[in-house]
N, C-alpha and C positions, 0 to 999 in steps of 0.2 A: 598489441597489448598482451604480452606474455605473462601469465601468472597472476596471482592475487596480490593485492597491495599489503605490504607488511603493516601490522598493527602499530609497531613502534613508529613508523613514518606518519601514520594518521595521528597518533598522539602528539608527535612533535609538530605536525602541521597545525593542529588546533591551537597549540600553545603559541605558535609563531604568528598566526593571523589574528588580529584584533577583531573581536565580534562586532565592536562598534563600527569599524570600517565596513564590514560586510553588510550590516543591517542598514546603516545610514545611507548607503548608496542606493537603497531600495525603498526605505521608509524614512521620512523626515523625523529625526530624533531631536529632542530638546532636553537640556539639563534639568534634573529634578532632584536636588540634593546630591547624594553620592551616585545615584543612578541616572539613567536617561529614560525618557518616556515618549510615547507616540500613540496615535490612534492605531488600534490593532489591525494588522493587515489580514487577519484570519476571520474577522467577523465585523459586522457593521456596528459602529458606536459613535456617539457625539462627544463623549468625554474620554480622554486618554486613559487606558488601563493597561497598556502594553509597556512593560518595563524591561530595561536592559541593564544588567549588572556587570560593569566593566571589570570589577575585581574578580568575581567568580566566573566571568566569561560565559554567562548564559542569560536567556531571556525568559520572561514569564508574563502571561496576560491574566490579570485578575478578573477579567470578564468572561473569557471562554476557556481558560485553563491551558492554552497553548504554551508550551515551554520546550526548551532544548538548548543546544549549542549552536555555534555558527554552521556546523555541518548539517544539523537537523533543520536549521532555518532555510538553508539553500534547498534541501529536499522538499520541505513543505511549501515555501514561498515560490520558488522557481519550478517546482515540480520535477526535480531532477532525480534520477536514479542515484543510488549510493555512490557508485564509481564516478558518475558524472559530477556529483557534488564534490568529491575529493579532488577531481581534476580541476574544477573551478577554483577551489581554495588554493591549489598548487599554483595556478596561474596568478592569483593575487599575490602569493608569496614569492613568485618568480623562481620556482623550483620545478624539476621534473619528477613525475611520479615513478618510483621504482617498482619493479614487479618481481615476485618470486618465480623461479623457473619451474616449468613443467606442469602447470595447472591449466592454462588456457592456450589456445592456438593464437598465433599472430594474425591480426586483422590487417589486411592489405589496405593502406590508406589510398591507393590508386582507385579502389572501388568507389569511394566517396567522390573523387574527382570525376570519374567516368559518369556517374549518375548525375552529378551537377551539370556537366557539359551536355548530357543527353536532355536534361530538363531545359537548359538554355536553347538547345536546338529545336525541340518540339514547340517551345513558345515562339521562337522566331518564325517557324513555318506557319503557325496560326496567324501571324501578322502579315504574311505574304499573300496578297490577294490572288496571285496566280495559282497558288497551291492549296488555298484554304477556303475557297468560295463555298463549297458544300458544307464544310465544318462550321464556318461562321453562321451560315444559314440555319444549320441544325441547332446551334446554341441559341440563336435568336428565337427560333420556334419554341424553345423550352423556357424562354423568358430570362435567359442569362445575359446580363449586361457586361460590357467591357471591364467595368470596375471589379465586379465579382470574379470574372475570369482572371484578371490580373492578380487579385488578392489570393486566389487559390492556385495560381501558376498553371492554369489550364492551357494545354497545348494541343498540337495535332501531329500525329505520325503519318506522313504522306503515303500515298500508294507507292508500290514498288518494293523491291526486295532488299535494297542496300543503301537507302538514304542515310540512315544513321551510321552504318558501317563505313561509308565513304567519308562522313563527317569526322569520324574519330580514328583516322588511319594512324595517328601517332601512337595508338595502343595496339598491341598484338591481339589477334582474334581470340586467343585463349583468355585474355583479361576481360574482353567484352562479354564472352560467354560466362565467365566467372561472375560478372556483375549482373547477369541475367538479361542483358540487352540484345544478345545475339543467340541464335539457336543453330545447332548442328544436327541435321537429320541423319537417318540411317545410311543414306548414300554418301554422307560426308560433306554435303553442301552446307555452307554457313550463310545465314541471312538474318535480317532484322526480326526481332520477336514481335514488335508492334508495327502494324501496317494499316493505314487508312482507318485510324481510330483516334477519337478524342482521348487525350492523355491527362491523367490526374496524378501529379507527383505526391508520393506518400512521404511525409517528413517525420523524423523522430522528434523528441522533446527539445532537442537543441536546434531544430530547424534544418537539419541535414537531410537531403533526399536519400532515401534508402530503398525505394522501389517505385513502381508505377502501376496504375490501373488504366486499362484502355477500354473504351466503349465504341462499338461499331456505330455507323451513321444510319444504318437501316435495321433490318430484322435478321441479319445473318447470325449464325451460331458459331462460337459462343458469344452472347451479347457483351459480356464483360470478360476481360482477360487480365490476370494479375501477374506481376513479376514472380518468378520462382523464389523459393527460399534461398538465401545466400548467407555469407558470413555477416552481413550487416542488416539483413532483413528476415525477421521471423514473424509470420502472420499472427501467431498466438500472442505476440507481445505488442504489436503496433495497432494503432487506430487512425483511420483517415479523418482529418479535420481537427485533431486535438491541438496541434501546434497553432492552427489558424484560430481556433476558439480562444485559446489562451492569449493570443495576440490581440484579438478583438475586445476581450473583456478582462479588466484588471482582476476581478473576482469572478468565480464561477459557483454561484450558490446552487446551481443545478446543471447537469449534463444530460442530454438526450441521446440515446443510442438508437441508430437506425441501421438499415441493412445495405444501403447503396450510396455510391459517390454522389449521384445526382440528387438524392434526398438531402444530403448535407449541403450541397451548393444551393439548391432551391430554397431551403429553409433560411439559409444565410441571406439570400437575395430578398427574402420577405421579412427581414428583421429579426430572425431567430438564429444567432450565430453560435450558440452554445450546443452544437450538435456534432457527434462523431459517428463513424461507421466502422463495423468490423470488416475484415478483408476476405470475404468469402468463407469465413469460418463462423461457428457459433460463438457467442459471447462467453468467454471462459474465465476461470478464476484469475489468471494473470491479467486479463483486461480489467476486471473489477479492482484488483489491487492497484493498478496504475491509475484508474479513474478516481478512486477514493483518495488519492493523494491531492487531487485538485478540487474536489467538491464533497459535500456531505449528502447530496441527493442525486440519484441516478434514475432516470425514467427510460425504460426500454420500450420502444415503439415497434409493434408487430402488426402484420395483416390479421384481419379478423377471421380468416378461414382456418381450416383444420391444420394446414401446414404452419400457419402463423402461431396457432395455439401450441402446437408441438414444439416449435422453436422457443416460445416463451417459457414453457416448462423446463426445457433443457437449460435455458439461460438462468432460470431461478435455481435449479439444482446446482449449477456451477458456482452460484453466488454464496451458498450457505457457509462455506468455510471462512468467509470474510465479513459476514453480516454481524454487526454488533451495535450496541447503543451508540448514538451519534451518527450512524450511517443509515440512510433511507434508500430503499430500492422500491420502485413503483413500476407498474405495467399499464400501458395504454394500447388500445387496439383500434385500427382504422377499419372502415367498412370493406366488405368484399369487393374486389376489383379495384380498390384504392391503394395508394401508397402515400407516404408523406409528401412526395413531390407533387402528385396530382391533387391531393387534398389541399395543400396550402395554395396552389395556383387557382383552384376552383372556389375555395371557401374563405381564404384569407387568413391573416395572422390571428385575428381575434378568435375565430372558430377553433383553430389549432390550439391556441392557449387554453381554451375551454376544455378541450379534450385532455390536455396535460393536467389541469387542475382536477379533473374527474377521474384521473388514473387511480388504480387500485394498489394498495400497499402489498409488499411481498408476503407478509403474514396472512392478510385477508385472502390473497390469491391462492396461497398455499392451502389453506383450509377449505376454500371454495372448491378447488379442484379435487381435493382428497375426500370431501364429503359428498361430491356430486353422485347421485344415484344411490346413496346409502340411507337407509331408514334407521336413524340413530336411536329409535325406540327399541331396536333389536339389539340384544347382547352380542350376537354374532357380527352385526354391522359395526358396533363400537370396537370390537376386537380387530376387525378388518381395518378400521381407521388407525388404530394404534400400529398395526403392522405396516401400513403405508407411510405413516408420519415419522415414526421413530428413527429409521435409518438416516433421514436427512436432518432431523433435529439434533441427532447425535453428532453431526458434523459442525454445528454452530460453535464458535469460540465461547469459552467460559465468560459469563457476564450476565448483565441484566436482561438483554434481549433473549438469550437462550432461556433464562428463567421464565420470562413472560410467555414464550412459546410453549414451554412445558406446562405452565399453568393453564394455558388455553386448551392444550390437548387433554389435560386432566378434566377440564370442564366439559369439553365436547364429547369425549369418550367415556366420561364418568368413571375414570380410573384414578386412584390416588397417586400422588407424586411418588410416594414410597414404592408403590408397585411398579411405576415406570422405571425408577432407578434400579430396582431389582431385575427388571426385564433386560436392561442393557448393561448392567454392572457398572454404572457411572453415576456419581452424584451430580445432579443438576441444580443443586441449591446453593452452590458457592459462587461468589463473585471474585474477580481478580483482587480486589482489596481485602477479601476475607483471608487470603493467605498471609497478609501482613498483620491484620488485626485479630486473627483467630488464635487457636491454641498454640500453633507452632510459632507465630510471630506476635507475641504479647505487646502490650503498650510499651514496656521497657525496651523490647527488641526494636520496635519502630523508632523510638527515640535514638537508640544506638546507631541504627542505620542512617538516620538523619544527620547525626554527628559525622559519620563516616563520609557521607556524600559531600558535606560542606568542607570537611577538613580530613582528607584521606590519610595524611601523615600521622594522625593520632594512633593509627594501628601499629606503628613501628614499635611502641613500648609495651605491647602485649607480651607477656611471658610465653615461652614455648609451651608450657603446660596449658595455659589458657587457649592458645591457638589450636592445640591438638584437641582439646575438649570441644571447642566450638566447631571444628571441622568434623568431629565424630558424631555430631547430633544427628539422630535418625531423621531421614527424610530430606537432608540437605536443605535447610531452611534458607530463606532469602538473606538472613543475616550472615550465615556461613558462606553463601554464594558471593555476597558482596565483599566480605573479608578476603576470600580467596582471590577475587579479581584484583583487589587493591594490592595485596602482597605479592602475588605471582607476576603481575605485570608492572609492579613498581609505579603505580599511579599516584601522582602527588597533587592533583588539582581536580576541581569539580568538572570542568569541561571535558577533559580527556577521560575521566571516569564515566560520565554519561555517554560519551561517544563510543566507548567500548561495548555498550549494551544496545547500540542501534541495530534494529532488525531482530532483536530477541523479544520474546513475549513479555518479559519483565521490564522492558525499557520504560514504559509509561509509569510503572510503579516507582522506579528509581527516580525518574524526573519529578514525580509528584512529591518526593521527599525534599525537594529543594524549595518548596513554597514557603516554608517557615524556617527562618534562620535561628541558630542557637543563640541564647542570650549570653553565653559565656564565650570567651576567646582564649587563645594562648594556653598557658600551663593549666589554668582553671578548667578549660574544656577538656584537656588531656586527662587530668585527674578524674573529672566527672565521668569520662568515657571508661577508664579503667575500673572505677568503682561500679559503674553501671554493668559492665561485663561480669563482674564478680556477682552482683545481685542477680543478674540474669541466669547465670549458671547455678546459683543457689536455688533459685526458683524452680528451675527445671529438675534439679536433683530432688528437691522436696516432692515435686509431683511424681517423680519416678518411685521414690520410697513409698509414698502413699499407695500407688498402684500395686507395688510389690507386696506391701503389707496386706492389701485387700485380697490379693491372690493367695497369700499365705493363709488368710482367714478362711477362704473358700476351699483351698486345697493344701493342707498342711503336709507337704511332701518334703523329703530330705533334699530333693533336687532344687525345688524352689527356694528352700531355706538357704542352700548354698549360694544361689544366685543373689539373694538378698544381701547376705553378709559380704559377698565379694564386692558388690556395688558399694556398700558402706565403707569397706576398707579402702577401696580405690578413691572414694570421695574424701575420706579423712586424710589420706596421703596428700591429696591436692589441696587440702585445707579450704574447701569450699562447701563442706557438708553442713546439713542442719538436721537434727533429729526429727523424724516425722511425728 
């Protein structure tokens, strides 16, 4: 897959594939006037509130607010990465995805075939009584049934140095090494990486095997062995059991993160299939970003010892850049000497679920740990709390959750929010919607953006002078950003316009503008848009004049006077001025 996908192809693809075809193959749609509706696939409901607009080619749920294009639907519903979603749309359209040269390395498709064949080989060995007696006995001793072993593709790498090597002789040794299945030692000898180990295939979100985990049958070290990083396998991006959890449950209201393969399998064996495990690494930001595509609540399960608490704090720190309203992160701890596997086998599903429900929220855990050992009646202790808390709080995305965390810090440390803002040089009191509704994006600006999102072609009749003045607005407002995107990429419909913002911080804002359709259409809408732009510019110029006039009152200097009159002359020339 060399290079990035051209934006022009993505735009054309979204126009070519009917959103109704994409969604109806996954959700049963019924006609409701001009639109189609269904029970929302993103939240539980009894009355349909999920609506698909075939004319505008986007969907919207009046219940939970989920909205987007066919591309966004595939990402949210199927849990696909952006590139995978584009490739899925391309398959529907019957076209190949073009790539721009020189950005990414080519991924050898032989690697996927090698890994798939290795998976098949290990599973066949487990079914061979002559080779797998000890392995089957071990799995049975851990309470693993044949059904669960089948569902997770559990296999067995037999003893010996070249079982897999001899099985895959159709591929050169170099390819098998590249796939991570063979090892070359310092002496030049090449042999199987996994030997006499239970094997756990690691699958990506599309179900392709990208690596393996292997566990010894006894107490040898290392107990677990993972595939090395390859072109198709990066530990920081993959999670064991995610594919299986999505296959077992249509919806994932919650995902539990544990530390080991056997924990995932054991919990699934006992009726808790919504479990994933990291692959020998700490739970990182990339993991959270992936998991929150499938669920709104994540529960991280750790041992209750010092090592487990240290791991939990590291996991919490990694999560801060992705925590926001609508996303819940919680922490639960099992007793010393226990892990999820042993706990569920000894105590059962009910006890484990009780521990999940008793888990502590990320915010409570954060302040519990940061206030531990501090006497907050002391000014020095309160200052220490601020020193500990602010670096992480500053990493939270703008929004209500960050505001709430700042307010709690203000209460706990008895420090004003203003003082906190001065301390870090950032305003914590703005929300994403504030940038639309605030001074830079007035009510009229929001209306203009709504017009643009629904009918991008109305921007074509803006005069060059109006375009220039809009683009020159200080701070590059959302209105000017949206207008640039429409004109520079020649976007002519709602779906391709929204798709162009996928992955950007303002995507949700843009999508939110589609919830209310303009009452006007055609020439009437176009005229209203032009008049609205004129009023918007007049409003901004009026505010500028008043600010300058106030400055003149405060500091009657010739320099400021020159600035004032220059602005007036330029505005008068553009015929959009109003005397302050």
